[in-house]
C-alpha positions as CSV (number, residue, x, y, z in Angstrom):
1,M,315.6,94.6,-68.9
2,Y,313.2,97.2,-67.3
3,I,311.6,94.4,-65.2
4,K,315.0,93.1,-64.0
5,Q,315.9,96.7,-62.9
6,I,312.6,97.1,-61.0
7,T,313.1,93.6,-59.4
8,A,316.7,94.6,-58.3
9,V,315.5,97.8,-56.8
10,I,312.7,96.0,-54.8
11,L,315.2,93.4,-53.5
12,F,317.6,96.2,-52.5
13,L,314.9,98.0,-50.6
14,L,313.8,94.8,-48.9
15,L,317.3,94.0,-47.8
16,F,317.9,97.6,-46.7
17,S,314.6,97.5,-44.7
18,N,315.5,94.2,-43.0
19,L,319.0,95.5,-42.2
20,Q,317.6,98.7,-40.8
21,A,315.1,96.7,-38.7
22,Q,317.9,94.6,-37.3
23,Q,319.9,97.7,-36.4
24,T,316.9,99.3,-34.6
25,K,315.7,96.1,-32.9
26,P,315.7,96.7,-29.1
27,A,318.8,95.2,-27.5
28,F,320.1,94.8,-24.0
29,E,323.7,93.9,-23.4
30,I,326.4,93.7,-20.7
31,G,329.1,96.2,-21.6
32,K,332.6,96.5,-20.1
33,E,331.6,99.2,-17.7
34,S,327.8,99.4,-17.8
35,F,324.6,97.7,-19.0
36,E,323.7,98.9,-22.4
37,L,320.1,99.4,-23.7
38,N,320.0,100.1,-27.4
39,G,323.7,101.0,-27.3
40,K,323.4,103.5,-24.4
41,P,324.5,103.1,-20.8
42,Y,321.6,102.0,-18.6
43,V,321.3,101.7,-14.8
44,I,318.7,99.1,-13.7
45,R,316.5,100.4,-10.9
46,C,314.7,97.2,-10.2
47,G,312.3,95.9,-7.6
48,E,311.2,92.3,-6.8
49,M,307.5,91.4,-6.7
50,H,306.1,87.9,-7.0
51,F,303.0,87.6,-9.1
52,A,302.1,84.5,-7.1
53,R,301.8,86.6,-4.0
54,I,299.5,89.2,-5.6
55,P,295.9,88.4,-6.8
56,K,296.0,88.4,-10.6
57,A,293.3,91.1,-10.8
58,E,295.7,93.4,-8.9
59,W,298.9,92.8,-11.0
60,R,298.5,96.0,-13.0
61,H,298.0,98.1,-9.9
62,R,301.2,96.8,-8.2
63,L,303.2,97.3,-11.4
64,K,301.8,100.9,-11.7
65,M,303.0,101.4,-8.1
66,A,306.5,100.1,-9.0
67,K,306.7,102.5,-11.9
68,A,305.5,105.4,-9.7
69,M,308.1,104.6,-7.1
70,G,310.8,105.2,-9.8
71,L,311.6,101.6,-10.8
72,N,312.3,100.9,-14.5
73,T,312.4,97.1,-14.1
74,V,310.8,94.4,-12.0
75,C,312.2,91.0,-11.0
76,A,309.9,88.1,-11.5
77,Y,310.5,84.8,-9.7
78,L,308.9,81.7,-11.2
79,F,308.0,79.0,-8.6
80,W,308.1,75.6,-10.3
81,N,305.5,74.2,-7.9
82,I,302.8,76.5,-9.1
83,H,303.5,75.7,-12.8
84,E,303.8,71.9,-12.4
85,K,301.6,71.1,-9.3
86,Q,301.2,67.5,-10.5
87,Q,303.9,65.8,-12.5
88,D,303.7,66.5,-16.3
89,Q,300.7,68.8,-15.8
90,F,301.9,72.3,-16.6
91,T,299.9,75.4,-15.8
92,W,300.5,78.8,-17.3
93,T,297.1,80.3,-16.8
94,G,295.2,82.1,-14.0
95,Q,297.4,82.9,-11.0
96,S,300.2,81.1,-12.8
97,D,300.1,83.2,-15.9
98,A,303.7,84.5,-15.9
99,A,303.5,85.7,-19.5
100,E,300.5,87.9,-18.7
101,F,302.4,89.5,-15.8
102,C,305.3,90.3,-18.1
103,K,303.0,91.7,-20.8
104,I,301.3,94.0,-18.3
105,A,304.7,95.1,-17.0
106,Q,305.7,96.1,-20.6
107,E,302.4,98.0,-21.0
108,E,303.3,99.9,-17.9
109,G,306.8,100.8,-19.1
110,L,308.8,98.2,-17.1
111,Y,311.4,95.8,-18.1
112,V,311.6,92.3,-16.5
113,I,314.4,90.3,-15.0
114,L,313.3,86.7,-15.1
115,R,314.3,84.3,-12.3
116,P,312.9,80.9,-13.4
117,G,314.8,78.6,-11.0
118,P,314.5,75.7,-10.9
119,Y,315.3,76.7,-7.3
120,A,314.0,80.0,-6.0
121,C,314.0,80.0,-2.1
122,A,312.0,83.2,-1.5
123,E,310.4,81.8,1.7
124,W,308.2,79.8,-0.6
125,D,307.3,76.1,0.2
126,F,310.2,73.8,-0.8
127,G,312.0,76.8,-2.3
128,G,309.7,76.5,-5.3
129,F,310.4,72.8,-6.0
130,P,307.3,70.7,-6.7
131,W,306.4,68.4,-3.7
132,W,306.4,65.2,-5.9
133,L,310.2,65.3,-6.3
134,L,310.3,63.9,-2.8
135,K,308.6,60.8,-3.8
136,D,312.0,59.7,-5.1
137,K,313.9,58.6,-2.0
138,T,317.2,58.9,-3.8
139,M,316.6,62.5,-4.6
140,Q,319.5,64.9,-4.3
141,L,318.2,68.4,-5.1
142,R,320.4,71.0,-6.8
143,T,323.0,68.3,-7.9
144,Q,323.7,66.3,-11.0
145,H,321.2,63.6,-9.8
146,A,319.9,62.2,-13.0
147,Y,316.2,62.3,-12.2
148,Y,316.4,65.8,-10.8
149,L,318.2,67.1,-13.9
150,E,315.7,65.3,-16.1
151,R,312.7,67.1,-14.4
152,A,314.5,70.4,-14.2
153,K,315.2,70.4,-17.9
154,K,311.7,69.5,-18.8
155,Y,310.4,72.4,-16.6
156,L,312.9,74.9,-18.1
157,M,311.9,73.8,-21.6
158,E,308.3,74.7,-20.7
159,V,309.5,78.0,-19.3
160,G,311.1,78.7,-22.7
161,K,308.0,77.9,-24.7
162,T,306.0,80.4,-22.6
163,L,308.5,83.2,-21.9
164,A,311.3,83.1,-24.5
165,P,309.1,84.9,-27.0
166,L,308.8,87.8,-24.6
167,Q,312.6,88.7,-24.6
168,I,313.6,92.2,-25.6
169,S,315.3,90.7,-28.6
170,K,311.9,89.5,-29.8
171,G,310.0,92.7,-29.0
172,G,309.2,91.9,-25.4
173,N,310.6,93.3,-22.2
174,I,312.6,90.4,-20.6
175,I,316.2,91.8,-20.5
176,M,318.0,89.2,-18.3
177,V,317.5,85.7,-17.1
178,Q,318.9,84.2,-13.9
179,V,320.6,80.7,-13.7
180,E,319.6,78.9,-10.5
181,N,319.7,81.0,-7.4
182,E,322.3,81.6,-4.7
183,Y,323.8,78.3,-5.4
184,G,327.1,79.1,-3.5
185,S,325.2,78.9,-0.2
186,Y,324.4,75.3,-1.0
187,G,327.1,73.8,-3.2
188,E,330.1,74.5,-5.4
189,D,329.5,72.3,-8.4
190,K,330.2,74.7,-11.3
191,V,329.5,71.9,-13.8
192,Y,325.9,71.8,-12.4
193,M,325.6,75.5,-13.0
194,N,326.8,75.2,-16.5
195,I,324.3,72.4,-17.2
196,L,321.4,74.6,-16.1
197,K,322.9,77.4,-18.2
198,S,322.8,75.1,-21.2
199,Y,319.2,74.2,-20.5
200,L,318.1,77.9,-20.6
201,I,320.0,78.4,-23.9
202,Q,318.3,75.3,-25.3
203,A,315.0,76.7,-24.1
204,G,315.5,79.7,-26.4
205,F,316.8,82.4,-24.0
206,E,319.3,84.7,-25.8
207,V,319.3,87.7,-23.5
208,P,322.2,87.9,-21.0
209,L,322.2,85.2,-18.4
210,F,323.5,85.8,-14.8
211,H,323.7,84.3,-11.4
212,C,323.6,85.9,-7.9
213,D,324.9,85.1,-4.4
214,G,326.1,86.7,-1.2
215,P,329.6,88.2,-1.3
216,S,331.3,85.2,0.5
217,Q,329.5,82.6,-1.5
218,L,330.2,84.0,-5.0
219,K,333.5,82.2,-5.4
220,A,331.9,78.8,-4.8
221,D,329.4,78.9,-7.7
222,H,330.9,81.3,-10.2
223,P,331.5,79.5,-13.5
224,D,333.6,81.2,-16.2
225,G,331.5,83.1,-18.7
226,L,328.5,83.7,-16.5
227,F,327.8,87.2,-15.4
228,A,327.6,87.6,-11.6
229,V,325.7,90.0,-9.3
230,V,326.0,90.2,-5.5
231,N,323.2,90.1,-2.9
232,F,323.4,92.1,0.3
233,G,321.4,94.1,2.8
234,S,324.0,96.8,3.7
235,N,327.4,98.2,3.0
236,P,327.4,98.3,-0.8
237,E,331.0,99.5,-1.0
238,A,332.4,96.4,0.7
239,N,330.1,94.0,-1.1
240,F,330.9,95.4,-4.5
241,K,334.6,95.0,-3.7
242,A,333.9,91.3,-3.1
243,L,332.1,91.1,-6.5
244,R,335.1,92.8,-8.2
245,E,337.4,90.0,-6.8
246,I,335.7,87.4,-9.0
247,Q,334.5,89.8,-11.8
248,P,337.0,92.6,-12.4
249,T,335.1,94.3,-15.2
250,G,331.5,94.9,-16.2
251,P,328.7,96.8,-14.5
252,L,328.1,96.5,-10.8
253,M,324.8,95.2,-9.6
254,C,323.1,94.1,-6.4
255,G,320.8,91.3,-7.3
256,E,318.9,91.5,-4.0
257,Y,319.0,94.6,-1.8
258,Y,317.0,94.1,1.4
259,P,314.8,97.1,2.7
260,G,313.3,94.8,5.4
261,W,313.0,91.1,6.2
262,F,310.5,88.3,6.4
263,D,308.7,87.0,9.5
264,S,308.6,83.6,11.1
265,W,306.0,82.2,13.5
266,G,307.0,82.8,17.1
267,R,309.7,85.4,16.3
268,P,309.4,89.2,16.4
269,H,308.2,91.2,13.4
270,H,311.1,92.5,11.3
271,K,311.6,96.1,10.0
272,G,314.3,97.8,8.0
273,D,315.7,101.2,8.8
274,T,314.5,103.7,6.1
275,Q,317.4,106.1,6.4
276,R,320.0,103.3,5.9
277,V,318.1,102.1,2.8
278,L,318.0,105.6,1.3
279,N,321.7,106.2,2.0
280,E,322.7,102.9,0.4
281,L,320.5,103.3,-2.6
282,K,322.0,106.7,-3.1
283,Y,325.5,105.3,-2.9
284,M,324.7,102.8,-5.6
285,L,323.1,105.4,-7.9
286,D,326.0,107.8,-7.4
287,H,328.3,105.0,-8.6
288,N,326.1,104.0,-11.5
289,A,325.5,100.6,-9.9
290,S,322.3,98.7,-10.7
291,F,320.2,97.0,-8.1
292,S,317.0,95.1,-7.3
293,I,315.1,95.9,-4.1
294,Y,314.0,92.7,-2.5
295,M,311.1,93.3,-1.9
296,A,309.6,96.3,-3.5
297,H,306.3,94.7,-2.7
298,G,306.1,91.5,-0.6
299,G,302.4,90.7,-0.7
300,T,300.9,87.6,0.8
301,T,301.9,84.0,0.6
302,F,298.4,82.7,-0.1
303,G,297.3,79.1,0.4
304,T,299.8,76.6,1.8
305,Y,302.9,78.0,0.0
306,S,304.7,79.7,2.9
307,G,308.0,77.9,3.5
308,A,310.4,77.5,6.5
309,N,314.0,77.9,7.4
310,S,316.1,75.2,9.2
311,P,318.0,74.7,11.5
312,P,316.3,75.5,13.7
313,Y,313.0,74.8,12.0
314,L,311.1,78.1,11.6
315,P,308.0,78.2,9.5
316,Q,307.3,81.6,7.9
317,T,304.1,83.7,8.3
318,T,301.4,84.1,5.6
319,S,302.0,87.8,5.5
320,Y,305.1,88.6,3.4
321,D,304.8,92.3,4.1
322,Y,308.7,92.4,4.4
323,D,308.5,96.1,5.6
324,A,308.7,96.8,1.9
325,P,308.1,100.2,0.3
326,I,304.7,99.0,-1.0
327,D,302.8,97.3,1.9
328,E,301.0,94.0,1.9
329,A,297.8,95.6,0.7
330,G,299.5,97.4,-2.1
331,N,299.7,100.9,-0.7
332,A,302.6,103.4,-0.4
333,T,304.5,103.6,2.8
334,P,306.7,106.5,4.1
335,K,309.6,104.4,2.7
336,F,308.0,104.4,-0.7
337,H,307.6,108.2,-0.8
338,Q,311.2,108.8,0.3
339,I,312.6,106.3,-2.3
340,R,310.5,108.0,-5.0
341,K,311.9,111.4,-4.0
342,L,315.4,110.0,-4.2
343,F,314.9,108.3,-7.6
344,S,313.5,111.5,-9.1
345,N,317.0,112.9,-9.0
346,Y,318.5,110.0,-11.0
347,L,316.1,109.5,-13.9
348,Q,317.5,108.7,-17.3
349,E,317.1,110.9,-20.3
350,G,313.5,111.4,-21.3
351,E,312.2,109.6,-18.2
352,T,309.5,111.0,-15.9
353,L,307.7,109.6,-12.9
354,P,304.0,108.9,-13.3
355,E,301.4,109.9,-10.6
356,I,301.0,107.5,-7.7
357,P,297.9,105.3,-8.1
358,A,295.0,105.9,-5.7
359,A,295.4,104.0,-2.5
360,E,293.7,100.7,-2.1
361,K,290.8,101.2,0.3
362,I,290.6,99.0,3.5
363,Q,287.1,98.4,4.9
364,K,285.6,96.8,8.0
365,V,283.0,94.3,7.3
366,G,281.5,93.9,10.7
367,A,281.0,90.8,12.8
368,I,281.3,87.5,11.0
369,Q,278.7,84.9,11.8
370,F,279.4,81.1,11.8
371,N,276.5,78.7,11.4
372,A,277.9,75.3,10.4
373,F,280.6,72.9,11.5
374,A,282.3,69.8,10.1
375,A,284.3,67.8,12.6
376,L,287.5,66.3,11.1
377,Q,286.9,63.0,12.9
378,Q,283.6,62.5,11.2
379,N,284.9,63.4,7.7
380,L,288.0,61.3,7.4
381,P,288.9,59.9,3.9
382,K,289.6,56.2,3.3
383,P,292.8,55.3,5.1
384,V,295.9,53.7,3.7
385,I,297.1,50.7,5.7
386,S,300.9,50.3,6.4
387,E,303.2,48.7,9.0
388,R,304.9,52.0,9.7
389,P,303.5,55.6,9.3
390,K,303.8,56.9,5.7
391,F,305.1,60.3,4.6
392,M,302.6,62.7,3.2
393,E,304.3,62.6,-0.2
394,D,304.1,58.8,-0.3
395,L,300.3,59.2,0.1
396,D,300.4,61.3,-3.1
397,Q,299.5,64.3,-1.0
398,D,300.8,67.8,-1.6
399,F,299.7,69.9,1.4
400,G,297.6,69.7,4.5
401,A,297.8,67.1,7.3
402,V,297.9,63.4,8.0
403,L,296.0,61.6,10.7
404,Y,297.9,58.4,11.9
405,Q,296.0,55.8,13.9
406,T,296.9,52.6,15.7
407,T,296.0,50.7,18.8
408,L,297.7,50.9,22.2
409,K,297.5,47.9,24.4
410,K,296.3,48.4,28.0
411,G,299.1,49.2,30.4
412,K,300.7,51.6,32.9
413,K,301.8,55.1,32.2
414,A,304.4,55.4,29.4
415,R,305.9,57.8,27.0
416,L,305.6,58.0,23.2
417,Q,308.9,58.6,21.5
418,F,309.3,59.9,17.9
419,Q,312.4,60.2,15.9
420,E,311.0,63.4,14.4
421,I,307.7,64.9,13.4
422,H,307.4,67.3,10.5
423,D,305.9,69.6,11.6
424,Y,303.2,70.0,14.3
425,A,301.2,67.2,15.9
426,L,298.3,66.8,18.2
427,V,298.3,63.4,20.0
428,Y,295.0,61.8,21.1
429,L,294.1,58.8,23.2
430,D,290.5,57.6,22.6
431,K,289.9,61.0,21.0
432,K,291.1,62.9,24.0
433,L,294.1,65.3,23.5
434,I,297.0,64.2,25.6
435,G,299.9,66.3,24.1
436,T,301.3,68.4,21.3
437,I,304.6,68.2,19.4
438,D,306.2,71.3,17.8
439,R,309.1,70.7,15.5
440,R,310.4,74.2,16.3
441,K,311.1,73.0,19.9
442,N,312.9,69.7,19.0
443,N,311.1,67.7,21.7
444,Y,309.6,64.4,20.5
445,L,308.3,62.8,23.7
446,V,304.7,62.7,24.9
447,E,303.5,61.4,28.2
448,V,300.8,58.6,27.9
449,P,298.4,57.9,30.8
450,E,297.6,54.5,32.2
451,R,295.2,52.4,30.0
452,K,292.7,50.1,31.7
453,Q,291.9,48.6,28.3
454,D,293.2,48.8,24.7
455,A,293.0,52.4,23.4
456,E,292.9,54.1,20.1
457,L,296.0,56.3,19.5
458,Q,295.8,59.1,16.9
459,I,298.4,61.5,15.8
460,L,297.3,64.5,13.7
461,V,300.3,65.9,11.9
462,E,300.1,69.3,10.2
463,A,302.6,70.3,7.6
464,T,303.5,74.0,8.2
465,G,305.8,74.6,5.3
466,R,308.6,72.7,3.6
467,V,312.1,74.0,4.3
468,N,313.1,76.4,1.5
469,Y,316.8,76.9,2.2
470,G,319.9,74.7,2.7
471,E,320.4,70.9,3.0
472,A,317.2,70.5,5.1
473,M,315.1,71.1,2.0
474,H,314.7,67.3,1.6
475,D,311.7,67.8,4.0
476,R,309.2,65.0,3.7
477,K,306.1,65.7,5.9
478,G,304.6,63.5,8.6
479,I,306.1,61.0,11.1
480,H,309.8,60.2,10.5
481,G,311.1,56.9,11.7
482,P,309.5,54.4,14.1
483,V,307.1,55.3,16.8
484,N,308.1,53.7,20.1
485,L,306.3,53.3,23.4
486,L,308.7,53.7,26.2
487,I,308.0,51.6,29.3
488,N,310.8,51.9,31.9
489,N,312.8,53.4,29.1
490,Q,312.5,50.2,27.1
491,P,311.2,50.9,23.6
492,T,308.5,48.9,21.9
493,E,307.7,49.9,18.3
494,L,304.1,50.6,17.4
495,K,303.0,49.1,14.1
496,N,299.9,48.5,11.9
497,W,298.9,52.1,11.1
498,K,296.0,53.7,9.3
499,N,297.2,56.8,7.4
500,Y,294.4,59.3,6.6
501,A,295.5,61.8,4.0
502,I,293.9,65.2,4.7
503,R,294.4,67.5,1.8
504,L,294.1,71.2,2.7
505,G,294.8,74.4,0.8
506,E,293.8,74.8,-2.9
507,N,292.2,71.4,-2.7
508,N,290.4,70.1,0.4
509,I,289.0,66.8,1.5
510,P,285.2,66.7,1.0
511,V,283.3,67.4,4.3
512,S,279.6,67.4,5.3
513,Y,278.5,70.3,7.5
514,K,276.0,70.2,10.3
515,P,274.3,73.1,12.1
516,L,276.6,74.7,14.6
517,K,275.0,73.9,18.0
518,G,276.6,72.6,21.2
519,Q,279.6,71.2,19.5
520,K,282.8,70.6,21.5
521,A,286.1,72.2,20.8
522,E,287.8,69.9,18.3
523,A,289.6,69.9,15.0
524,G,287.3,70.8,12.2
525,F,285.8,73.2,9.6
526,Y,283.7,76.2,10.7
527,K,281.6,77.8,7.9
528,G,280.1,81.2,8.1
529,S,279.3,84.3,6.1
530,F,279.5,88.1,5.9
531,S,278.1,90.7,3.5
532,V,279.8,93.7,1.8
533,N,278.6,96.5,-0.4
534,E,282.1,97.4,-1.7
535,L,284.8,95.2,-3.2
536,E,287.6,96.6,-1.0
537,N,290.3,94.9,1.0
538,T,289.8,94.0,4.6
539,Y,291.8,92.2,7.4
540,L,290.4,89.3,9.4
541,D,291.3,89.4,13.1
542,L,292.3,85.8,13.9
543,S,293.5,86.6,17.5
544,K,290.6,84.5,19.0
545,W,291.5,81.4,17.0
546,K,294.3,78.8,17.6
547,K,296.0,77.4,14.5
548,G,294.8,76.5,11.0
549,L,293.7,77.9,7.6
550,V,291.1,80.3,6.2
551,W,289.2,80.3,2.9
552,I,287.1,83.2,1.4
553,N,284.7,82.2,-1.3
554,G,286.9,79.1,-1.9
555,N,290.2,80.9,-2.1
556,C,292.7,79.9,0.6
557,L,294.1,83.0,2.4
558,G,296.8,81.0,4.1
559,R,297.8,79.9,7.6
560,F,297.2,81.5,11.0
561,W,298.7,80.7,14.4
562,E,297.9,82.4,17.7
563,I,301.5,82.7,18.7
564,G,302.1,85.5,16.2
565,P,303.6,87.9,15.3
566,T,300.9,88.1,12.7
567,Q,297.4,88.3,14.1
568,T,295.5,89.4,11.0
569,M,295.0,88.0,7.5
570,L,294.6,90.2,4.4
571,V,291.4,89.6,2.3
572,P,291.9,91.0,-1.2
573,G,288.9,93.0,-2.3
574,T,289.1,91.3,-5.7
575,W,288.3,88.0,-4.0
576,L,285.0,89.4,-2.6
577,K,281.6,89.7,-4.2
578,K,278.9,92.2,-3.4
579,G,276.4,90.8,-1.0
580,K,277.0,87.5,0.8
581,N,280.5,86.0,1.1
582,E,281.4,82.6,2.4
583,I,284.2,82.1,5.0
584,V,285.6,78.7,6.1
585,V,288.1,78.3,9.0
586,F,289.9,75.1,9.7
587,D,291.2,75.1,13.3
588,L,293.3,72.2,14.6
589,F,292.1,72.8,18.2
590,G,288.6,74.1,17.5
591,T,286.7,76.6,19.6
592,L,283.6,76.8,21.7
593,N,283.0,80.3,20.6
594,P,283.5,80.6,16.8
595,S,283.3,84.3,16.2
596,M,285.5,86.8,14.2
597,E,285.8,90.5,13.6
598,S,287.4,92.4,10.7
599,T,289.7,95.4,10.9
600,D,291.1,98.0,8.6
601,K,294.7,97.8,9.9
602,P,297.1,94.8,9.9
603,V,298.5,93.5,13.2
604,L,301.9,92.2,12.4
605,D,303.9,92.5,15.6
606,V,302.1,90.8,18.5
607,L,303.7,87.7,20.1
608,N,301.7,85.5,22.4
609,E,304.3,82.8,23.0
610,Q,306.6,83.0,25.9
611,Q,310.1,83.7,24.6
612,A,312.3,81.5,26.7
613,Q,316.0,81.5,26.0
614,A,316.5,79.3,23.0
615,H,320.0,78.0,23.8
616,K,320.3,78.3,27.6
617,K,318.6,75.8,29.9
618,A,317.9,76.3,33.6
619,G,321.1,75.9,35.5
620,Q,323.4,76.1,32.5
621,Q,326.5,78.3,32.8
622,W,329.5,78.2,30.5
623,Q,332.7,77.5,32.3
624,A,336.3,77.7,30.9
625,D,337.1,75.2,33.7
626,G,340.7,76.4,34.0
627,Q,341.3,76.4,30.2
628,Q,343.1,79.5,28.9
629,A,341.6,81.4,26.0
630,Y,343.3,80.1,22.8
631,Y,343.2,83.5,21.1
632,K,342.5,87.1,22.3
633,G,341.9,90.1,20.1
634,A,339.8,93.2,19.2
635,F,337.5,94.0,16.3
636,Q,337.1,97.3,14.5
637,D,333.9,99.2,14.6
638,N,332.7,98.9,11.0
639,E,330.5,96.7,8.8
640,D,333.3,94.8,7.0
641,W,334.1,91.1,7.4
642,Q,337.0,90.8,9.9
643,Q,339.4,87.9,10.0
644,V,341.8,86.6,12.6
645,N,344.3,83.9,12.1
646,F,346.0,81.7,14.6
647,K,348.0,78.5,15.0
648,P,345.9,75.6,13.8
649,V,344.0,73.8,16.6
650,N,341.9,70.6,16.5
651,S,338.4,71.3,17.7
652,R,334.7,70.3,17.5
653,Y,333.4,72.8,20.0
654,F,334.0,76.5,19.7
655,C,333.3,79.4,22.1
656,L,333.3,83.1,21.2
657,E,333.4,85.2,24.3
658,A,332.6,88.9,24.0
659,L,334.4,90.9,26.7
660,S,333.3,94.5,25.6
661,S,331.4,96.3,23.0
662,Q,332.4,99.2,20.8
663,K,330.1,101.6,22.6
664,N,330.6,100.2,26.1
665,Q,327.1,98.7,26.0
666,A,326.1,95.7,28.1
667,F,324.9,93.7,25.1
668,S,326.6,92.0,22.1
669,S,325.6,91.5,18.5
670,V,327.0,89.5,15.6
671,A,325.7,89.0,12.0
672,E,327.7,86.0,10.8
673,I,330.6,83.7,11.9
674,V,332.8,81.6,9.7
675,L,335.7,79.3,10.7
676,L,338.6,78.5,8.5
677,D,340.3,75.1,8.2
678,S,344.1,74.4,8.0
679,K,344.1,75.5,4.3
680,G,342.3,78.7,5.0
681,Q,339.0,77.3,3.4
682,E,335.7,77.9,5.0
683,I,334.5,75.0,7.2
684,P,331.0,73.9,6.2
685,R,328.3,75.3,8.5
686,T,325.4,72.9,7.5
687,D,325.9,70.7,10.6
688,W,326.6,73.5,13.1
689,K,324.4,73.7,16.2
690,V,324.3,76.3,18.9
691,V,324.7,74.4,22.2
692,Y,324.8,77.5,24.4
693,A,324.2,81.2,24.4
694,D,324.3,83.0,27.7
695,S,321.7,85.5,26.5
696,E,319.4,86.0,23.4
697,E,316.9,88.8,22.8
698,L,313.8,87.0,21.5
699,S,311.0,89.5,22.3
700,G,312.1,93.0,21.1
701,D,314.3,91.6,18.4
702,D,315.0,88.3,16.5
703,G,318.3,87.8,18.3
704,N,318.5,84.0,18.2
705,A,322.1,82.8,18.3
706,A,321.6,80.5,15.4
707,N,321.4,83.6,13.1
708,V,325.2,83.7,13.1
709,F,325.3,80.8,10.6
710,D,322.0,81.3,8.6
711,L,323.8,83.0,5.7
712,Q,321.5,86.0,6.1
713,F,323.5,89.1,6.8
714,T,320.6,91.1,8.1
715,S,319.7,88.6,10.9
716,I,321.8,88.7,14.0
717,W,322.6,87.2,17.4
718,H,321.7,89.9,19.9
719,T,321.9,89.5,23.7
720,E,319.0,90.7,25.8
721,W,318.2,94.4,26.0
722,E,314.4,94.9,26.1
723,S,313.3,93.7,29.6
724,K,316.8,93.1,31.0
725,S,320.3,93.6,29.9
726,P,322.9,91.2,31.5
727,K,326.4,92.5,31.7
728,M,329.5,91.4,29.8
729,P,331.0,88.9,29.1
730,H,328.7,87.0,26.8
731,Q,329.4,83.6,25.4
732,L,328.3,81.7,22.3
733,V,329.2,78.0,22.0
734,I,328.8,76.1,18.7
735,D,329.1,72.4,18.0
736,L,330.7,72.1,14.5
737,G,329.2,68.7,14.0
738,A,332.6,67.0,13.5
739,K,336.2,67.5,14.4
740,Y,338.1,70.0,12.3
741,T,341.5,71.7,12.3
742,V,340.7,75.4,12.7
743,S,343.2,78.1,11.7
744,G,341.1,81.2,11.7
745,M,337.8,83.0,12.2
746,K,335.9,85.5,10.1
747,L,333.2,87.6,11.7
748,L,330.7,89.9,10.1
749,P,329.6,92.7,12.6
750,R,326.0,93.8,12.8
751,Q,325.0,95.6,9.6
752,G,323.5,99.1,9.4
753,N,323.6,99.6,13.2
754,S,326.7,99.7,15.4
755,S,324.8,98.9,18.6
756,G,326.2,95.9,20.4
757,R,329.2,95.3,18.0
758,I,331.9,93.4,19.8
759,K,335.2,95.1,20.5
760,D,337.4,92.8,22.8
761,F,336.9,89.1,22.6
762,Q,338.5,85.7,23.2
763,L,338.2,82.3,21.6
764,Y,338.1,78.8,23.1
765,F,338.4,75.5,21.3
766,S,337.8,71.9,22.6
767,I,337.4,68.4,21.2
768,L,334.9,67.6,24.0
769,P,331.9,69.6,25.2
770,F,332.7,72.5,27.5
771,K,331.7,71.9,31.1
772,G,328.6,73.4,32.5
773,I,326.6,73.2,29.3
């Protein structure tokens, strides 16, 4: 009897202990009014930082910086293509060790919001998708395409194996997990969203799941039962109002709040206004709204992982500085210190701010000497023979370049005509450079000189980043379509090609170096060295080089391009070694004087490419040609979406004419334009093209007219103001890609700055192109 009593007491104590443990187990939940951490209201002060853009040895330092700025959470994107670089070969170690990043964050007192994809965007090659998906010619990304879903599920199951054990409910620090990413800007298949949600649940994720999108896209991809957050770069009041329209209750959260912006090659460097950022963060904190600063620290897109936007095609720079509070090298900026001061007034009970870690030192390493060279032409791999040029992906190649070679028969002057080239090409005749093709400029013709005898034609095509946003993501690299030789405008297709796959980046083709002496300027690898006494960061000055890639001690720093705006490359001190260090530069054009200096300051804002008007050719001038404006009106001077409705009109071409600005300035600015069909629904913008803009500021600002339909509210069309400022009126003409019945227009004024906002305007519509353009 006594033993039974003792046994009963022990069982009771065990049950009580287990019950108490369950009651005290950390928990994160979405309440009716706020997030709840262990049963108490909790405001998420989050910042985005991508572990793939930070050397692993520096993860802890960046997380300490995030904590010192006043963040309590970090967002962690997973890029599928660094975890499954080759099909069915998963990597979760080294620079891809997502679990280690989360564990360090927990040790530093930070929670984690996990964003596993399968799609990320993030100005990352292919939006994070692995390149080998494009080997399937039927592939339809971000849809219910059977093979796509099969691979996405397999990937997410691997994510679950690695990271589900790190959820807060299991003693870890992952408090929320995102389903897909900004899907409403791509599609509206809510079944697809629910399928991905089910995969994450199967993978073992039990913390709250959520999705994010811009305010006007949320309706398209918001399935019932999935928590929504809204992304924006300004005006939190209006954007939270849009969130409330689809989610009347629950905590408010901005999933991506932009303190700056990314850079693209050939476009001006972007910055974000610090005072605006402070005002809007304060507004959110005063209203108990949570947020994630995108980016808190941008870092560097090392290797060949920088992506591109399209249309128009715009590859992004290696530097992902983003004008973030923590700069590319990991140091505090004035923006950091002001945000820290703001956050110190909104700390939760028992919370204190740690000291700011010591600054990362930047050194100069002196002149860098080059002593060896490997010409690309002398180090080509074995070719693949085909009737027509092959895509890079069909050559089982992830990154780099392809050299295409065939024979041109003797003949008179002619022109080479390509359907498209993705992305940058050098065209040679008997090894002599006769032209270049730049996808950004959408010109695929090259003049070919007279040939007295048969000649060797070579086309070296460099991939400069797969598109990471929108329909154009199905971005196979290399020559697209047939290559024609035009003689008297009569095409003859060129066939029988040799395809040389030139892998570059993390893996390079093997090359044999020769002493650097009297070589000509040609595509190839330059090898040199420099010595350091300290393992501190430095910047390489690439301003004397043309276009290519750089490696330090075998680690690929990324791409450089003389056109700018970036003219330097960050070398992490943790990638150096005391004493001699090896540097390799691959330059598409080569140089007669291979030399380089280092600097202790980045150069992010020098453009060396003439900024001709992107959408106005010589002699073009928009003309109403007697046509009366279909609609006249006036906008208000604020940051809100403004809508006008009118009698439905059939149209393919649309002209917005700005007649005056709110401040009587000579220039105009617009963030976004949307047209509405006869049912009041938004007309798809995926096929829109700007056919004319009377003026665009392309030097002092990224004022390209195509920004009005890029779904990015912080980018704008801005007419010229830096060197000249043409007077009103200003016209913007868009080809909708097909005929629609249009019944209204929505316009988003410039955000965070009233300069150039349109006041009086008028609209024109036409089935046929307007005259004069």
